[in-house]
C-alpha positions, 0 to 999 in steps of 0.5 A: 918070162920079160918085165917091161920097163914101165913094171921094173921102175915100179918095183925098182921105186918099192925098193927105194921106199924101203931102203928109205924107209929103213935108212941108214940101216944097210940089210940084206938082198934076202929081206928086201925080196922078202919085203916085196914079194919078190924073186931074189936073183930080180932083186939082186939084178934091179939092185945092181942096176941100181948101183951102176946108177949111183943110188944104192951102196952095196955093202960085202963087208959084215961090222967087223970088216969081213969080207961076205963072201956069198952075200951082200947088204944094201943101203940108199947113197948118201945123196940119194938119202938127201934126197929123198929127205928132204923131198919129205919135209 
């Protein structure tokens, strides 16, 4: 099934809104997918696109500095967070 670019953009907005609401914390792909009720692989593809556009940052290490083998955490990039925060004021 093909999803239109318009719907992908709306889902991206939901992802960014969720990440902003939990900022500065980072969260796993599975938690983002659960929160916006979408498939994990689909969300991962959208997050990869957002990472390429430098909108989100991928964290591949746990808080102790050990690399994750099969998962990633995500957060808004610092620049995007500041833009969102300024728009809120």
